[in-house]
C-alpha positions as CSV (number, residue, x, y, z in Angstrom):
1,X,-9.6,-11.1,-29.4
2,X,-6.2,-12.7,-28.9
3,X,-4.6,-10.0,-30.9
4,X,-6.1,-7.3,-28.6
5,X,-4.9,-9.1,-25.5
6,X,-1.4,-9.4,-26.9
7,X,-1.4,-5.6,-27.1
8,X,-3.3,-4.7,-24.0
9,X,-1.5,-7.0,-21.5
10,X,2.0,-5.6,-22.1
11,X,0.6,-2.1,-22.3
12,X,-1.1,-2.5,-18.9
13,X,2.0,-4.0,-17.4
14,X,4.2,-1.2,-18.7
15,X,1.8,1.5,-17.4
16,X,1.7,-0.2,-14.0
17,X,5.5,-0.6,-13.8
18,X,6.1,3.0,-14.9
19,X,3.7,4.4,-12.3
20,X,5.0,2.1,-9.6
21,X,8.6,3.2,-10.5
22,X,8.0,6.9,-10.4
23,X,5.9,6.7,-7.2
24,X,8.5,4.6,-5.3
25,X,10.7,6.4,-2.8
26,X,14.3,6.7,-3.8
27,X,15.3,4.6,-0.7
28,X,13.4,1.6,-1.9
29,X,14.9,1.4,-5.4
30,X,17.7,-1.1,-6.0
31,X,20.5,-1.5,-8.5
32,X,20.0,1.7,-10.6
33,X,18.8,5.3,-10.1
34,X,15.0,5.9,-10.5
35,X,15.3,7.9,-13.8
36,X,17.2,5.0,-15.4
37,X,14.6,2.5,-14.3
38,X,11.8,4.8,-15.7
39,X,13.7,5.1,-19.0
40,X,14.2,1.4,-19.2
41,X,10.5,0.7,-18.7
42,X,9.6,3.3,-21.3
43,X,12.1,2.3,-24.0
44,X,11.8,-1.5,-23.5
45,X,8.2,-1.9,-22.2
46,X,8.0,-5.7,-21.7
47,X,11.6,-6.4,-20.6
48,X,11.9,-3.2,-18.6
49,X,8.6,-3.8,-16.8
50,X,9.4,-7.3,-15.9
51,X,12.9,-6.3,-14.7
52,X,11.4,-3.5,-12.6
53,X,8.9,-5.9,-10.9
54,X,11.6,-8.5,-10.2
55,X,14.7,-6.5,-9.4
56,X,14.0,-2.8,-9.2
57,X,12.2,-2.4,-5.9
58,X,12.8,-3.6,-2.4
59,X,9.8,-5.8,-1.5
60,X,8.4,-6.4,1.9
61,X,7.0,-9.8,2.8
62,X,3.2,-10.0,2.6
63,X,3.1,-11.6,6.1
64,X,4.5,-8.4,7.6
65,X,1.2,-6.6,7.0
66,X,0.6,-2.9,7.0
67,X,3.0,-0.9,9.2
68,X,3.9,2.7,9.3
69,X,6.2,4.8,11.5
70,X,4.8,7.5,13.5
71,X,6.7,9.4,16.2
72,X,9.7,7.2,15.8
73,X,7.9,4.0,16.7
74,X,6.6,1.3,14.5
75,X,2.9,0.5,14.5
76,X,1.0,-2.3,12.9
77,X,-2.6,-2.5,11.8
78,X,-4.9,-4.4,14.3
79,X,-8.4,-5.6,13.7
80,X,-11.0,-3.9,15.8
81,X,-11.8,-7.0,17.8
82,X,-8.1,-7.4,18.7
83,X,-7.7,-3.7,19.5
84,X,-7.9,-3.2,23.3
85,X,-8.5,0.5,23.0
86,X,-11.5,-0.1,20.7
87,X,-12.9,-2.8,23.0
88,X,-12.5,-0.5,26.0
89,X,-14.4,2.3,24.2
90,X,-17.3,-0.2,23.7
91,X,-17.3,-1.0,27.4
92,X,-17.4,2.8,28.2
93,X,-20.5,3.2,26.0
94,X,-22.3,0.4,27.9
95,X,-21.9,2.2,31.3
96,X,-23.9,5.2,30.1
97,X,-27.6,4.9,30.4
98,X,-29.4,5.9,27.1
99,X,-32.1,7.8,29.1
100,X,-29.4,10.0,30.7
101,X,-28.1,11.0,27.3
102,X,-31.6,12.2,26.3
103,X,-31.9,14.3,29.4
104,X,-28.5,15.9,29.0
105,X,-29.1,17.0,25.5
106,X,-30.9,20.4,25.1
């Protein structure tokens, strides 16, 4: 079992690092061009993978959360109970009488 793990763990690490390398945007790669990083991970699987994970990619702090840019402004994920638009939509649904909905439907 230990022999299998000694083979599978570095293989899984190399596959993960290679996929992460080729799917990373060029702007987020540090120190070397993307093809050189991919080649390093393929030729030297263990050392290249660890190097990629430590130094190859710009990392964002985990506390920053999910954020994306849409329309030139930054937005951040908000839980439904903290989202004022969602809470307002719940209040709007309370104002409508369920019996009125049934009469309006054909």
